[in-house]
N, C-alpha and C positions, 0 to 999 in steps of 0.2 A: 644300522640295520631298519630300525623302526622307522626312521625317517625316509629311508628308500621306500619301504612299503608304503608309507602314507602318502609319498609321491606320485607312487604307481597308482594307488587307489584314485588320488585326485585326478591324474591323466585318465585314467578309465572314465570316471563321472564325466569330464568333460566332453569325450568322445562321444558317450551316451547322449548327453545334452544336444551336442551337434547334429547326430543322426535323427533324433526326434525334431528337433528345430528344422533340418532340411526337409524332412518328410512333411511338416506342417506347411512350410512355404510352398513345396510343391503340390501338395493338396488345394492350398488357397489359389495357387496360380491354375491349376485344372478347372477348379470350380469357377473361376473367374473367366475364364475362356469359355466354358460351357455355357455359363450365363449369358455372355455376351452373344454366343451363337443363337441360343435359345430366343434372345430378345429380337436379334436381327430376323430369325425365322418368323416370330410371331408378327413383327411389323411387315415383313414380306406378305406373309397369309392375309394380313388385314389390308393390305393395298391390292391382293390379287382378288378381283372384283370389287362391288361396292362403287363402282362410277356412278350408276345411276343414282343411289342414295347422295352421293357427294355432290353431283350437279344440283339435285334438289333442294340440297341444304346450303351450298354456296349460292345457288341461282346464277350459275355460270356455266356455259358449255363452249369449251374450246376444241374448236375444229381445226384439223390440220388438212392442207391442201397445196396444191402447186398451180398458181393462177397464171398459167401460160396455155391454157388449153380450153379456147373458146370453142363452142358456146358454154362448156362444162364450168369453168372458173377462169375469169381473166380480169386484168386490170383496165379502167375506163375512167377518164375525167369526168366527172359530173359536178356540174356547178364549180368548176376550179379545182376541185378535190379529186385526188386519186382514189377510187374505190375498187374493192374487189366484187365481181358480181357474175351472174352467170346461174345456170338452172341447177348446179349442184348446190350454190350457195342459196338460191330460194328454198330447196330442199331443207337445207340446214337451218334457215331461219324458221320456217314451220317446226321443226323438230324442237329447236329452243322455245318457240311460244308454247308448244304443246307441254314442255317440262318447266313452264315459268321460269326459265332462265335467260339471261343476256348472253348472246353470241359473241364469242372471241375469234377472230381469225387469225391463224399463224400459217404464212406463206413460206414454203420452203422447196427444196429440189425433191422432185418425186421419189428419187431413191431413198430419201432418207425419212419418209412420212412414217413407214412402219417401225423403225427405230425409236422416232419420237413417241409412237404410240405405245410402245412396250416399255418405255422409260417414264411414261406418265406425264409426258410434255403437252400432249393433247389427249382429248377425251374420246374423238372420234377422227377417222379419216374419210373423207367425200372427196375423191378426185378423180372420177371416171376410173376407177380402179376395177380390175378383173380378178375373182377371187381364184387365182391359179392355186394347184395343190400345194406347190412350196410356200405360198403365202399362207395357206390355210394351216400349216404345221406351225406358224408364228403368231397368228392372230386369228379371230373369229370374224366372220361375215354375217351380213343380213341377206335376205332374199335378193335377187336381182331386181332392181328399181328400173333399169333402162339398157335396152341392147339397140346398137348400132351397126350398121355395115361398115366394113374396112375398105379402104381406097388406096390407090398409090397418086402420089402428086408428082409431077415433072414439071419442066420449064415448058411454057405453050410453045416455043419454037421447037420442042423435040417430040410434039405430039405424033408426028408421023413416023418417029423414030423408035419409040418405045411402044409397042403394041400389046407384047406378050411378056411373060416372065422371062422367056429365053432370050429377048433383045436385051436384057440386063445383065446377061452373063459377063463377067468380067468387068463390070462397072460398080461404082460405088452407091449403096443404098442406105438411107440414114432412116432412124428410129429412135423413139424415146428410150432411153436407158432404163432397163428394169420393166417396162411396159411390155403388155402382150404384143404390140407392134413389132418390138424386137425379134420375139420369137417368130412371128409370121414371116419377116423378113428372112430370116435363117433358113427356116423350114420351107417356103413357098415359092422363094426366089433363088433356087439353087445356082451356085457359080458365081454369085454376086459377092462383093466384100461389104458387110455389113458396118455401118459407123454409127454407134449409139452415143447419144449426147443428152444430158440431164434435162434440158430444156427445149421443148418445141419451137420456140421463136429462134433459138440458135440454129436448129436444124433447118428452118427455113432460110435463114441468111447463107448456110452452107449451100442449099440448092440454088439460090440466086446468083451466088458467086462462083457456081460450078465447081464446087469442092464435093459435091455428090450429085448424082443424075437422077435420083427419085427418092421419095419418102414414101414410108407407110403410115397411114394416118386413118383414124375413124372419120367416116366420110362428112359427118357434120362439124368437125374440127377443119378438115381439107377445105370444106366449101366456105367456112369463114375466112382462112388465110386466102383462098383464091379470090374472093370477093374484095379484099383488101390489096391485093397484088394482081394485077391483071396480066402480069408476065409469067404467071403460074396457070396450069391447068389440071384436070381430073385426067388420068391415063384410062385406056381400055383394059388396063390388067386388071385381073379378077384374083382379089385374094379373101379368104374366109377365117372369121373368128370361131372356132369349134368350141370356145371354152365358155361362153356365154354372155357376158354383159358386164354392167356395173353394179358394185354392191358397196355399202357402207362397211368399213373396217372397225373393229373394236378389240379391245386388249381380251385376251381369254380370262376365262372366270366369271363373265357376267351375263349368264344366261337370261336374267330378268331384263337386263338392257337390251339384250338382242331381240327379245320377245317384244318389249316397248317398241323399239324401232320398227319391228316387221309390221306391228299393229298401225303405226303411223304412215308408213310407206303403203300398206294395203289401201288405206282411205285415198291417198294421193292418186294411186293407180286406178282404182275404182272409179273416182269421182272425175278422172281426166286431167287432174292438176297438173302431173308431171309433164304431160303432152303439152298443156298450154306454158308450163315454164321453160320447155324447150323452145317453143315458137317465140315465146318473148325473148328469150336470151339470142336467139339467131338474129331476131329484129334489132336488139341493142349493140350485136357485133356490126351491123351494117349502118347503124347510125352515124 
């Protein structure tokens, strides 16, 4: 009898110990998870913002762009070497100089630029980008630094065929994917079939190969491609960009950086430097 009682007491003690042991492990596991989450949140908070300070400390400014958009940004062989130039690049060079940093250029598809910015792969995006409302929900923008008129490019042989937006009903119209020109094509050329591609150079090939019948482009870009391709022409079709122009994109939470960039842009605009950069870039396209 006594032996059974002792055995029962021993079993009860073991159960109690197991309960306390489980509770302790569970608490430790909960604390560990909470600590990891807190650490992750702290790291995220420390990375949200602080771009200006990081650029000044590392002395490196990483620019995200899409270099198929002359005269904004484009590839050109200079002294036998492939270089990315254009008036956006000239602006970025001034910004880097003002920040005491070296400029590093990362060329990618236009549609991936904002994601790269949000993921911290680039510090700024300068790519003839319009600050549309949906983009402003994802990132912040500086003031507008350049505004250009929009145009419709067609094959030179079709100049008498396509004179109004109505003439393009039932035809394919190309535009850069994710760019303001895609919206313009859909809204201002009703009845057309809009074909969006990531690269403007690919769209030009589509037009030349008669896979699309027109392209919506900013006029400086259109003129650059027309100068290089005599079989293309600017049509009489009028389209309008009501959203504003081009601005620099920055990750959210960098108010000090936005303020600094706006100050640099003010100086470039007021001194006529940006107009000069545009002229120089257009001349470089034609060289």
